[in-house]
N, C-alpha and C positions, 0 to 999 in steps of 0.2 A: 505494499500501499503505500511503504514509503517514497518510492519512484515514481508511481502513477499519480502522487497528489500531490508532488514537489510543484514547487515555484516554474523550475524550467518546464515541466508536461504539462501545467497551466496554460505556460505564455504559448506552448507552442499552438493548444487550438482554440486558446479566446481572444481571438487576433479583435475587436472587437471590444473589449476591456471590460466585459461584462462583470469579472469578480471585481475589475477600483469599483465598479458603482455600488454593488455590494457593500464592500467594505467603508466604502463614503458613510454611509448611513448615520455615525454619530457624528459627525460633522454639518451633515442635513441641518439636523434639527433646528442650529441657531438659525441659519440662514432660512430656514420655513417659517417659523415665528415672526424672524426680520419680514419678507414680505409679505405675512397676512396684515401686520401695524403698519406697512406701507399704502396698505390697502383702504383702510378707515373705514372699516364696515361698520354700517348702521346699527346699533343696536337697540334692541326691539324684546320686547314683550311678547310673544303669538303664541297662543294657545294650543299650534297642529304640531311645532316641533320644528324639526328639518327631515329636509328627502334629501337625500344626495343622488341626483341622476346621472348615471354613465354605465362603463360600459367596461369589464375586462379591468386592468391593472388602474385603468379611473376610478371605479367605482369604487374595489376594493379601500378606498380610506374609508368612505362612510361604514362597510362595515369593522371595519377596526376601531374607527371612532365610538361607534357604539359597544363593540367589546373595553375600550379602556375607559367607558363612564358608565361599566356596570354596576348595578344597585346604585346610582348615585344619579338617575337622569330621572325628572320629574317627569320630561313630554319626549314624543317619539324620537327617535336617528332611527331611518329607514334609509338605507342604499333601494334604488330602482333601477333594474334595467330593462330596458326598452323604450318603444318610442310615447306611448302614450307613461300620461301622470297616472295614477287612481282619482275616483270623482272627489274625494273627501278636498284634496288636494286647493287651497284659496287662499284669502285674504292672512289667515291666520297663519301660513305654512311657507317657511325658508324654504325655496328649494336652489340647492347649490346645484349647478349643470357644470361638469366634472369633464375634462377630456383632453388630456395632452395634448393632442395633433390640433385638437380646434374645429376640427373636421368630421369628429365622428354623426354620422345621419342620424343616429337614435339620439345621443345628446341635443345635437341641432333641433328636431323635432320637439321634445322633452322642454329646452328653452322656449319655445314656441306654443306649447302645453299651459308652459305656468306661465307666460305672458298672459293667456286668453282665459285663464285659472284670476288673473289679479294677483296674482302670489308674488310678492318681492323675492327677487334673485339674486345672488351671485355669482362670475363665472369664477372657474381656476383652472390654469390652462395656456398655453407657450405661446397661441395667437391665432392665424387662420380664422375662418365664419365665428367662430364661437365668442373669438375676442372684438371682431369686429360690429358683429352684432349687436354686442353689450353692450362698449362704449358708444355706439349709434341712440342707445336707448336709456342712457346713462345709469348703467347698472356697473357694480365694480367687480372688477375686475384682478384675481389676485394671480399676478402672474409668477409663474414656474421656468425655472431654467431648461435650454433647448440643449438635445444634445443628448438626451435619454434613450430609451426605450422610453415607452408607457411604462412597463411594468416596473422599472427600477427609480419611478418617480413615487414610490411606493411614499416614504418620510410626509414631503409634501399634498400629496391629497388626502394622509390620515390629519396633519397639522391643521390645513385647511377644514376640513371637516371640525375638528375639535371646537376650533376657532368660533367656525358656524355656529355649531350647536351651544358652545355662550352666545354669542352675538342675541339669538333668540332665543333664552332661558332657560333650554329643554335641559342643560344641564349647566354644573357649574363650570368656570375656569381652572382649567389645570397648568398654567402654563410655569409655574414652580416646577411642577410634571414631568412638563417635558425639557427645560432646560436640565435637572438633574440629571435624567437620565443619560446624557452625551457621555460621562466621564463613565460609569459601568459601562454604557454599550461599546465606547470604544474597546475598553478593556475584555469582553468579548472578542471583540473582532478580531486580536490580536492573538489570543487563544485559541481561535476558532480558523484562522487563516491560514495561511498556504506554507508561514512560515511557524505555525503552531504544532502540537504535539503530531506523530500519525495515531494515536490512539484520542484524538481530541473528540469531541462529541461530534464534529460538524465531519468528521474524517472519517469514522467509526461509525453513523450511521450511511452517508454514503455506500461504503466499504459494504454493507449489510444489507442494505437495498437494491444495489446492481442486481439488475436482471431480471426482478420482480417486480411486479404490480403492487405498487403501495396504496393501500388505504390510511387513511390519515386521518386520525379520530380526535373530534377536539368535543368538548364539555363545558354549558357556559361562558366564560368569557373568552375559553379557548377555542371554541370553534368558528370564530373568525376568521383566525391563526391556520386553523385544518382548511380550509377554503381559501388561505392564501399558499400553503405547500402543493396542495394540488396540483393551482396556477401554475405554478414555477415551475414542477416536473414538467405539467407538459409544454410549456414554452420552454426555459431555459433546456430542457435532457430530452426535448422531443418525444417524449415520453408516456404511456398513458396512467394514470392515475385517479385516485377518485377523493375525495371529501364524506365523511360521515357525523354523524352529533350522538353522540349521549346524551340523554336516555332513550331516544329514537330507532337510534340502529339494532338495540337490547331485540326491539319489537319486531325484527326481520332480516337484516342484514345481516344478521350473527350466523344464519342459517344457510349464508349460501358459499361461501368460505371455504378453499379448495386452491393447490396451485394453478398459475403462479402467484395469489396473493399474498401478501405483506400485510400486514398489520403495523401501522405505526399511531400510537395516543399521546398527547400531548397534555401534560397535567399543570398544575399552577396549584402551589400549598396554598389557596386562598380560596383553592373552590370550596364547593358544599362538600360538607364530610357524605355524602352521599352519592355523588357525583364518584368523588376520587375512589369511594367502596367498588360501584359499578365498575370502573375501571379498572382495579384490583382483579374484579371476579372475568369480567369479558374478557382481559386480555388472558388470563389462568385457562378458563376454556378454550378459547382461539390454540395456544399453544398445546393444549393436551387433544387437539385434535389434527394436528399435525402445520399448522398455520407460523411461520416467524415472525415473531412478536419485539418490538421495539418502544421502549419507552422515553416521553424526553420529559423534564421538568421546567417549565417556563423562571425564571432569575431577574433577580432587583426586588427593592426595598417598596415598590410602587407599583398600582397596575398599570400604571402604562409602561414603565420599563420593565418590567414582564412581559408587557406584550410585544414590546418591539425588539425582546430578546428571544420570541420565537418564531418574529419575521425575521430575522436575520438570520436567526441557526437557519430557517429553512432555504431562506433564496440559496446561502454556502452551499448545502446538500446539493439543492439544485445542481447551480453552478459544478459542482462535485462531481457530480451522475453526466454530468453532458461530456465531460470530461474525460470520466473512465468510458466513454462510452463512443471517445475520437471527434466529438461534436463540439461543431462552434457553438457556445452557448443563445449568442443573441440574436442570429438569423431566426423568422419566423415564415417559412415561404407559405405553406400551408393559409396562412391570415393572408399573405402577401396576394396569393392567388385570389383566394374568396374578396375580397377586393375588390381588385384588378375585372372580376365576374359581376363585381355585382355594379362596377361603372361610380 
């Protein structure tokens, strides 16, 4: 495993520098906060909370923000993926339209849907049609840096959603948690990065999952990170992967295991004890049935720090899986062909 995941081995396939973007997540936190501050989002007290309208790597920030605020929300924070917004979205809902490129057709449609519903809006993007329309209509635009793949802008999308949740009164402002997470996250990036030990958590998990089809299980606050792991393995490693959520998975998916599936459980020391018991029992039953099982625990002193530790770990695992497969983790030719076909 040492030679397979050395810096030299990674550089040989990671032509566009996806690993560097992942390792930069700790430093991106302060920049993300600064960019939101520069936008001066109006503070409002909205009865129906926040909707984050986006797709793929631009939408995941809504899921992660809701997870970071789990147990502290007083109004909904919901990510929606599609062309239309739910009928209940209106003047008492803040809609954050998230599109890294600014040209995602579903998000542009949602932007217009929010306007028609009379909902206050904010955009987060690098530019494109979304930025142009927002500025024309006087909608605040949170600018994010260009040059990433959309999925690599996860810090910017998550912080934007968190700050919008606070701006509309859906949840508390957690600016101190965000800023305080940078140091511990940087230490984890060093521990799990390419110069880290061969038995570090990220390298160990990548080696264990190589050649399998991972089913990543989350529970409570870790359900959103399970979805992130799944999509990152899909895009970075170009491999099948699935996400499941406990306790629901114990009522159906537990019956469908067998080769080449491997189960991954994302734990958090602050989860409801009943959920942690379910992880124990479910993992044990799957092992007894011959399914490979891996379990990892979030690290950090705050909910946000623990959330981002799992995001960082999953992103690194996905890049390492790409390297083990001899694949550049940046290109997504299937998505590019789909977009070209749709015009």
